N, C-alpha and C positions, 0 to 999 in steps of 0.2 A: 504426084509427090505425096503419097499416102504415108511415107515414113515419118514425116514431120507433123502429121496431124496429132493434135492433143487428144489423149485418151482421158475422158472424165473420171473413169474409175481409178486410174493411176494417180491422177491429181488428188482425188479424194483420199486415197491411201496415204499419199505424201503428207497431206494436210493433217490427217489423223496421227501419223507418226510424229509430226512436228508438235502437235498439241500434247501428245503423250510424253514426249521428251521434255517439254516445258513444264508439264505437271510434275514429272519426276525431279527436275531441278528445283522447283518451288518446294517440294516436299523435303528434299535434302537441306535446303536453306532453312526451312522452319525447324527441322530437327537440330541443325547446328545452332540456331538461335536459342532453342530450348536447352541444349547442352551448356551453352555459354551462360544462360540465366541461372541454371542449376549450379554451375561452378561459382558464379558470383555470390549466390546465396550461401553456398558452402564456405567460401572465403570470409564473408561477412559474419557467419556463424562462428567460425574459428576465432575471429578478432574479438567478438563478444565473449566467447568462452574464456579467452586469455585474460580478460579483465575481471573475471569472477574470482574472488579471494578464496571462497570455499563453498562446496556443495556436498550434500550427503546422498550417497547412492545406497539404495536398499535393494538387495538382491540375494539370491541363493549362492552358496559357496561355489557351486559348479559354474555359475555364470561369472562369478568373480575370477575363477581359474581361467575361464575362456578369455576374459579380458586381459589377464596377466600374460597368458600364453601368446596372444596375438599382438599385444602392444610392445612386448619385449622392453628393451632399454629406452625406447621412445617415450614411454610413460613415466619413467623415473620412479617406478614403484619398487618397493622392497619385495623381491620375489620370495623372500623367506617368511614373509608374513603369512601365517596360516589362520584361517577362520574356522570356527567350530561348524559342525554340520548344521544345515538348515539355513534360514534367512538371516542375513547379517547387514549391518550398516558400515559403510566405508566413507571416510571423509576424503574428498577430492579437492585438489587445487585447480586453478585455471589451466596451468600447463597439463595437468592430468586429463582434464576435460578435452583439451585440444588434441592430445595424443589419442584418446579414445575415439573422438569424432573422426580424426584422420584415418586411423586404422580400420574402424568399422565401416567407413564409407568405401575405402579401397576394397575391403573384403566383400561388401555387399554388392559391388559392381563387377569385381574381377574374379572372384573365387569360382572355381569349377565344382566345388563341393557344396551341394544343396544345403546340407545342415549348417555349415559355416555361414553361408550366405543368409539363411533364415535367421540365425541367432544374431549375426552382426547387424542385419537390417533392423531387428527389434531393438537392439541396444542403441543403435544410431538414432532411431526415431524417438526413443524415450529421452535421450540426452538432448537431442535437437529441440524437442518440444519445450523443455525447461529453459534451455539457452535462449530460444526465440522469445520467451516471455520476459526476459531480462531487458530492462531499459538502461543501456550503458550511460546515458546522459543523467540519469537520476543518481545523485550522489548519496542521498539518504533514503534509498528505496527500500522496498520490502525485502525481507530475507529471501534467498533463493529457495524455492520449494524443493522438497526431496525428489530425487529421481528414483522412481519405484519401478523395478522390473519384476512385477508380480501381477499378473492379470486375473488372478483368482477372484471369484465372486466373493462378496462379503459373507458373513455368517448367514446361514439359512434360518428363517424363523422356525421355531418349534411348532409342532402340530397343534392346531387350534388357535394360533396367534393371528 
């Protein structure tokens, strides 16, 4: 009855396939847990942003146009506000911050356009960094730092300094 004899190579292959399948399932589970954690962090960030009465955004007019174009009516911005060329400051409310975070997060993860994804990611990270530094429990806390979207280096020292 050689038909029913166990083949050690087939058994080893089955064991390897089983281990690989289990490893893939564990990887999927870890990825799903990471996605849930990121979503919880994002939701907590939105709740904190909603509580901010005002924050100042410092950015180039083109960056502000990008934000206006992508947030649409969600941000409640006056689309007819025009800024002069160059770097400007814009006062944002908590709901404005929520709208910016919401749309920039969606664009940074879902957009097929590399340039939009890059710009949205930069804006999201800058706003998130400031929002994450706010303590919602502190009633008389420090003022919210400016959100600066300008990574230029400071002035270079003159020769000989």
